[in-house]
N, C-alpha and C positions, 0 to 999 in steps of 0.2 A: 736743386743743389743741396739744400740742407738735409734732406732725407738720405742723400748719398753719403753723408758724413757722420751719421749718428754713432758709429762704433768708436770713433775717437772721442766724441763728446762723453760717452759712457766711461772712457778711461780717465778723463779729466776729473770727474767726481763720481766714483762708483756708487750707484744708488740701487737700493732694493726696496720694493714696496710689498706690502702684505698681499698674500694670494687673493685673487678674486674668485668669486663663485660662479661666474658665467664666462664662457669663452669670449675672447675678444679677437679682433682682426690680427693677423700675423704681422710681426715686425717687418719693416723694410729690409731688404738685403744689405749686407755690408758693402762698403765702397770698394771700388777697384783699387789696386795697389798704388796707382799713381794719382788717385783723386785728391784734391785739396781737402783739408780737414777742419776748417775753422767754423764751429757752430756752437751756440749756447742756448740751452733751454728747449730740448726736444723731448716730446712725449713718445714713449715706446710701449707697445702693448703686445702681449702674446697670450697663449692659452692659460698661462699660470701666473703671469705678473703684469702689472701696469706700472711702468717706471718713468719717472720724470727726473731729468738730470740736467745739471748745469756745471760750469767749470769749477765751482767752489762749494757745492752742496750735495746732499743726498735728500731725496724726497720720499716719504713713506705715507702711503694712503692708509687712512683709518676707516674707509668706507665700510669694510666688513669686519671691523673690530667691534664685537658685541659689547665689550666693556664701555666703549665710547657711546653706545646707544643709551645706556642707562646711568652711566657714571659721570665723574668730573674729568676735567682736563688732566689732573694728576693721575687718574686711572688710565687714561689713554696713553700718557707718556710712559707709563711703566711697561708698555708692550713695544716700545721703540728701541731698536738696537742703539747702543752707546749711552742710553739715558737711564738714570736711576732716580727714584723718588722715595724718600724715607717716610717714616710715620708722621712727621710734622709737615709734610708737603714740600720739603726742601729738595731741589733738583740738582743733579750733578751730571757732568758729561765725562765719561772715562775717568771717574774718580775725582774730578775737580768740580767743586761746588760754585765756582765763579762763572755763572752762566747768565747771558743776556737773553731774555725772552721777549719776543716781538709778536705782534698780531698784524698780518698782512704786510710785513716788511717795515713796520713802524714800532718804535719802542713805546712802552707804557709805564707810568709810575705805579700802577697797581701791582706790578711784579717786582717792585723794589721796596726795600725798607720794611717797616713794621707791618706785619700782616700779609706778606707776599705769599707765604705758604698757605694761609687761609684762602687767598684768592684762587690759587690753583686747585685747591680741594673743594671749592664751592662753585666755580664756574662750570656750567654744563659743557660736555664734550660733543654733544650731538650737532653743534653748529660748525665743527671743525671738519674740513674735507681731507686735509693732509698735514703732515708735520715735516718741515724742512730742518735738517740738522747740518750745521756748518761748523765743523771743528777747526777749519782753517779758512775763514771767509776772505774774500778779496778786499782790496783797499776801498772798494765802493761802499763797504759797510764799516760802521764804527768799530774800533779795536777794543771796545769795552768788553770785559768778560774774558779772562785768560783761557777758560775752557772752550769758548766759542759761543754760537748763537743757536737758539731754537726759535724757529719762525712758524707760528700757527696760522695756516691758511684757511680762511673761512669758506663755507660753501657758497657757490654762486650758481645762477641759472641763466641760460641764454634763450630760454623759451619765450616766444611772444605771448601777449595776453597776461592773464592773472594766474599765478601758480604759487603753491605754497605747501606747507606741511604742518600738521597738528600732531603733538606727541604728549604722552603722559606715562609716567613710570611710578610704581608704588612698591615699597619693600615690606618685609615682614616685621620691621621694628619701628614703624611709624614715619619713615622717611618717604618723601615723594618729590617728584620734579616733573615739570612739563612746560610746554611753550608752544608758540606759533611763529612761523616764518613765512613771509609772503613777498612776492615780487610782481610788479606790474610794469610790463613793457608795452609801450604804445608809440610807434613812430620814433622820434628822436629822444623821447623821455623814458627813463627807467626809475621806478620807485621801489625801494627795498626796505623792509622792516622786520625786526625780530623782537619778541617779547618772551621772557621766560622767568620762571621762579623755581628755586630749589630749596626745599625744607630739609634740614638735617638735624639729627640727634647724635651727638658724639659723646661716648663714654671712654675716658682715658684714665690711665694710671701711670704714675711716675714713682719709682722706688729708688732712693739714693742711699747707698751704703758707703760710709766714709770713715777713713782712719787717718789721723793727723799725728805726725811724730812730735813728741813733747821734748822740751829742752832738757829735762832730766832723764830722758830715755823712755822707751816704750811708745805706744800709740794710744791716743784717745779716740774712741769710736763713737759713731752716731748713725742713726737710721731715720730717714725722712721719707714718709709714705703719704702720697697724695692721690685722692680719687677725685676726678673732675668730670662734671656733666655739663655739656654745652648744648643749647638748643636754639635754633634760629634758622636763618635762610639768606638767600641771595636773590635779588631782583636784578634783571638785566634787560635794558631797553636800548634799541638801536634803530635809527632811521637814516636812510641814505638816498640821495638823488643823483642821477647821471643824466646829463643833457648833451647831445651831439650837436654842436653848432653847425658842423658840416662833416663831410666824410673823414676829415683829418684832425678835427679838434673836438675834444670832450672836456666839459666842466663837471666837477663832482663835488658834492658836499656830504658830510656825515656828522651825526650827533650820537654820542654814546653816553648812557647813564647806567651806573652800577652801584648797588648798595648791598653791603654785607652787614648783617646785624645778628648778634648772638647774645644770649643770656648765659651766665656761667655760675655754677655752684661747685665749690671746692672744699673738701675736708682734708686737712693735713695733720698728721700725727708725727711727733718728733720725740726721740729719746736718745740721750747721750750718756756716756760713762767715761771715767778717767782711765789712765793706763793700767790701773789695778783692777778695773772692771766694776768699780763702784758707781752707781747712778749719780749724775751731776745735774741734769736738767731734763725736763720733759714739758711738752705742751700739746694742746689740741687747738687747731686754728680753723675756723670756719670763715669762708670768703664767698661773698656773692657779688656779682658785677655784671657789666654789659660792655660789649664792644660793638662799635659801629664804624664802618669805613665806606665813605661815599666817594665815588670817582666819576668825573664827567669830562668829556672832551668834545670839541668841535673842530672840524677840519675842512679845508677846501683844497681841491686839486685842479690843475690844468695839465692836459696831456696833448701834445702836438706831434702828429705824425707827418714827417717830411717825406720826400720822394725816396722810396726804398723801404723794405720791410723793417730794417733795424735802425732807421734814422729817426730818433725820438728825442723830444724834450719834455721832461716832466717837472712840475713844480708842486710842492706840498707845503701847506701852511697849517699849523695845528696849535691849539691852546688847550691845556689839560689842567684840571684842578683835582686834588685829592685831599679829603678832610677825614682824619682819623681821630677817634675818641675812645678812650678806655677808662671806665669808672669802676671802682670796687670798694666795698666796705668789708672789714674783717674784724673778727672778735677772737682773741687768743686767751686761752685759759692756761696760765703758766704754773709750773710746779718745780721748784719753789718760785715765789714771786707773786706780784699782783696781776690781775687780769688787765688786758689792754684792748681798747677799741682803736681802729685805724680807718682812715679814708685815703685812698690812693687814686691818683688820676694822671692821665697822659693825653695831651692834645698835640696833634701834628697837622700842620697845614702846609700843603705843597702846591706850587703852580709852576707850570713848565710851558715855554713857548718855543716852537721849532719851525724853522724855514729851511727847506731842502730843495735843491735844484740839481737835476741829473740830465746829462746830455750824452747821447750815444750816436756815433757817426761811423758808418762803414766806409772803408777806404779801399783802393785797388788791391788786388791780390788777396781778397778775403780778409783783410786786416780790419779789426774793430777797435775803435778808440772810444773810451768813456772818460768823462770828467764831471765834476760836480762840486757843489758847495753845501755845507751843512752847518747851520748856526743854531745853537740851543742856549736858552737862558732858563735856569732853574732856581727857584727860591724856596727855602724850607724854614719853617718856624716850629720850634718845639717848646712845650711847656709841661714840665713835671710838677705835680702837686701832691703834697702829703701832709697829713695831720694825724695826731694821736692823742689819747687821753684815757683816763680811768673809767669814763662813762661815754655812752653814745652821744650825749648832749654836751659833754665837756671836752670836745676835741680842740686841741691847740695846734696851730700851724707849725710844722717842723721845718726850720730853715734848711736843714741838711737834705730834705727830700723835695725842696721847692727850687725850681730853676727855670729861667727863660733863656732860650738859645736860638740864634738865627744862623743859617748856613746858606750861602749863595754860590752857585757854580755856573760859569759861562764857558762854553766851548765853541770855538770858531775853527772850522775844518774845511780843507779842500783836498780833493783826491784826483788821481788820474790812473787809468789802467790802459794797457796796450796789448792787444792779442793778435798773434800772427801764426799762420800755419807754414810749415816747411815739409811738404809732402805728407808723410804719416806722422810727423812730429808737430805738435802745437805748443806754443809757449805764450803765457800771459804774465806780464810784469805789472806791478802796481806800487804806488806810493801815496801815502796819506799824511798830510801835515796838519797838526792841531796846536792851537794856542788856547791854554786853559787859564782862567782867572777864578780864584777861590777867595771868598771873604767870609770870615768867621767872627761872630759877635756873641760872647757870653754876656747877655744883658744884665743878668743878676749880679755878676761880679765886675762889670765894667771893663772886661778884657776883650780886645779885638786883635785880629791877625789877618794878614793877607799873604797869598802865595800865587805866583803865576809862573808858568813854564811853557816852553815850546818844544815839541818833539815830533819826530817823523816815524812812520810805521810802514816798512816795506812788506810786500807780498810777492810770491812767485808761484805760478801753477803751470805744470807741464803735463802732456799726455802723449802716448805713443801706441800705435796699432801694431801688435805683433802678428796677428793673423785675423781671419774673419771672425774668430770666436774669442780671441784673447787680446787684452789691452793692459797697458801699464800707466801709472800716474805717479807724479811726485810733486809735492807742494810745500810751501813754507809761508809762515806769517808771523809777525810780531804783534803781541797782544798786550793789553794793559788792564790791571784791576785797580781802579782808583779807590782809596779809602772813602767810605760813605760819611754822611753827616755825623752820625752817632759814633763812628769809628774814631773820629778826630776830637770828639768832645771829652775833656778830662773830667767832667762831672760824674760823680759816683751815683749810679741809679740803684735805688732800693728795689729788689725783687721780692724778697721775703726776709724774715729775721736772720737767716744764715747764708744768704746769697746776694751779692751785689755785682753790678756790671759797670765797667768804666772804659772810656775811649782813651786815645793816645794822640795828642796833637803833633807828635814827632814822626808819625807814620809816613813812609815813603810809598809812592805808587808801586805796585807789583808788576814787574815786566817779565813776560814769557816769550821765548822763542820756540815756535812749534814746527816740527818737521813730520812729514808723512810720506810713505811709499805704499802704493796700492797696486794690486793685481786683480783682474776680473776675467772670469771665464763664463761664457754664455753660449748655450746651444739648445735650441728648441725650448723646452720647458724647464731646463736645468740652468741654475745660476749659482756661481760661487764667487765670493769676494774675500780677499785677504788684505788687511791694512796694517802695516807696521808704523808705529808712531813714537815720537820722542819729544819731551818738553824740557827745556832748560829754563829755570825760573830764578830770578834774584829778587831779594826783598819781599819774599812771600809774606802776606798778611795772615796771621793766624790768632786763634784764641790761646791765652795762657792763663792757667788757674794758679792762684797763690793763696796762702793762708794768712788771714788778718788776725788770727788769734781767737780763742774762745769758740772754736769750731766754725767761725765765719769765713767763707771763701769769697774771693774776688776774681771775677773773670774779666781780663783786660785784653787789649789788642797789641800785637808786637810784630815787628819784621823779623823773619828768619834770615840767617845768613844767605842760604840758597837752598834750592831743592831741585831734584831731577826726577822725572818719571817717564815711563815708556811702556810699550806693550804690543801685543798682537791681537787684532780683532778679526774673527772669522764669521762669515755669514753664508748660509746656504738656503736656497729656496727652490721648490720644485713640486712635482706631482708624483705621488706614490702609486696612484691608480686614477682612472678617469674621474672618480668622485672624491679622492683624498689628496689634499695638498698639505705641505709643511713649510715652516719657516723656522730656521735655527740660527742662533748667533751666540758667540762666546767671546770673552775678552780676558786675556791673561795680562795682568797689570802689575807693574813693578814701580816702586818709588823709593827715593832716598832723601832723607832730611838731614840737613846740617843746621843744628840749633846752637852752635857754639856761642853766639852772642846772647843767648838766653841762659847761659850757665851750664849747658850740657857738654860733656866731653865726647868728641868724635862725632860720627854720623850714625844714623839709624836707618835701616832699610827693611823692606818686606815685599812679599808678592801676594797677589790675590787672584782668584779665578771667579768670574761671574758669567752667567749665561741666561738665555731665555729660549723657550720653545713654544711654537704655535702649531696646532694641528686642526685642520678644517675638513669637515666631512659634509658634502652635499648629498645627503641620503636620498632625497628625491628632489625633483625640480622645485618643490615648495618648502622642503625641510632642510635646515642648515644647522650643524652642530659645531661647536668650537671648544677647544681646550687650550689654555695658555698658562704658562708657568715661568717664573724667573727666580734666580738665586743670586745674591750679591755676596761676594767673599769678604773675608776679614781685611780691614783697611788700617794702615798705619796713620797715627796722628802725632803731632809734635811731642805730646806727653803721654801717649798710650796707644790705644787702638779702638776701632769700632768692630764689634762682632758681626758675623754674617747674618743676613735676613733673607726671607723667601716668601713666596705667595703662589697659590694655585687658584685659577678661576675657570668657571665653566659657563657656557652660553648656548642658547637655542633660539632660533628664529623660524617662525612659520609665516610664509608669504601666502596670504589668502588670495590676493589678486595684485594687479599692478599698482594699486593705490593703498591697500591695507596690509600691514604686517604686525604680527605679535612677536614679542621677544621676552625671554626669561634668562636672567644671569645670576650666577652664584659666585660671590667674591670671597677670597680667602677661605676656601672650603676646608682646609686643614687646620685653620686657626693658628698659623705659624708666624704671622707678620708682627714683628716687634723690632725695637732698636735698643742696643746695649752699647754704651760708651764707657770705656775704661780709662782712667787716669792712673798711671803707675810711675811715681817718682820716689826718690828716697824720702822725701818729706810728706808726700801725700799719696794716698790710695783711695780711689773713688770709683764706684761702679754705679752708673745710672741706667735704669731699665725703663723704657717707655713702651706702653702698649695702647692700642686704640681699637674700638669696635668696628673695624672695617668689614668684619664678617657679616654678610647680608645676602638676601635673595630678593632680586627685583623682578617685577612683572610689569610689562608695558606694551604700548602699541604706538604705531605711527600711521597717520593717514595723509596721503597726498591729494591735493585738490588742484583743479585747473587742467590744462592740456596744451596741445600744440607741439609741433616738432621743433627741436632746437635748430637755430640758425647760427652759422659761424660769424664771429666778429671780423671786421675788416683788419683789425690788428688787436693784440692782446691788451685790454684795458685793465686787467686784474692787477691789484696792488700787491704784488709779490716781492717788491724790493726794487733796488736800482736796476734800471735797464730791463 
């Protein structure tokens, strides 16, 4: 039944996967006109694509993305349609940076808060099998992240016996990464383990050119130029066990440990002048420090298969701890003024406990009912430390740079989705209800606050089969972006002598109503996708830069009145010749910002065009070449804009035999990758340019050991999310 219905499923969530290098079995034929159409989670393969689709997501294979063989998760995500990753590792979906990132359907603290960009740029991508993009997830998923969800699905094997892969990659600038993955399947027991290490050397530069309007007229100007060198690495360890109690019950356990540790050296020069151009102040500041982020999680799962392929009960229990520390010592030579020594520190400790239960039951007439509970408790403790003095041994604790702050958030949620086919038309409705409890405690100042609220988040997904080759889809979801712990804390955090950051305890959650219309055409090896989307947002949370005087700027958080955005996303995939395949995508994006409550008159709007292209050439059965490139257009911000950025990558893989492969990749071959943020208001003009040495050439190999033919599961035990 379900293979007869795959065309409608493709309509419900049009999905494109990167081209494969080897032919695969042809896709099943489309259903007859009067066939029922309710199905979720079907894998489709053809000579040019391997597509996995569900009613609320698109799934992109990274199996043949050579950037993923030698690079980080950030490198792999840059080749996924709808996704952008900037120089600092910050991810956005269709222009919205409020993205929730999960691994195997489960959230993780390592992708939130301080250091989340470092985690994406340090974690190896070679353990990822595919990337699921959910711009309008169903109610079965949390509504967090107004842009949607990116779900990283890890590689798994169904082969019996012992199997695994050893890999090593080295580049021309002293970077290297490698690891080993292994699985042991024997009877009812499966053991899985991964161990990897990635050593990185990062050279970055930040240039800030700033002009601030003076009370007497004219602009005072300054230049702040920083050269940064970071060196360190990330260790990743994972162990898992699965045990089949019987043919219908499986127990699973997993332990994950990750450490990111970097040493940093920073030289910063500053020069300022008044409105007449006369020099007023200059300094040279040398800073050395270290950053360490430890993340560990332990989880247990029980999955019960009842009678019927889609009749399931899954239970997930997890406890996660994140420990972040940043220490730095600085010496500033002022002109005029006395020299100053500083010691700066930040400690963050987070723990998170999660219990999730999902139940799926098929009903008559191909109806599918899902329901579940999701309880999470998160505790966050922050400690800022600062001291300064005229000598390295004469440092005095600075009360203005020292603060202890606790933030706790508990979320209790329940959801239900109901899916039903009506001939060629399928509809799924969902509703998620959440009770949120927030407790804030500024320990240093003895200030506490509480907030609790109850809200519901509806979702709707529909699909319609026009013909054997064409399908339509329409969906809607309500999303929320809750202010984070630091967003709400009014404490003024010292960044450097001329930059501070501060939270806002009066922030409201950002609510987004998201709408999409999709069209898909597929025939043989040709695939086209068009998606029109629109987002209506109220209480948008954004950065606001203000002048504190003396050239010192404060970046704070505030709610916009409202904002709207929309666009058209186009994707094409196919084969130019028997050996040449392509994948193209483009996004025409428009947004409008109303910042009247921030003191701006009227609205501001702008458009941007972004795109990416992948070209794959299977020159011989053993030689595979790849070219990929992307470009992101100019984007509007509440007080200015972000300039376009782009990158071009090359790759080559030599398959020696079924077990051994060699690979070479060249990243940012044109040296174009950078980020420029412009603030342009009547009182402030600021241009910040950031560059990093992502340009590199990697050489590596992978070797597979073990053997045995794959055997199918009795049902899908993979942790890809609810249901």
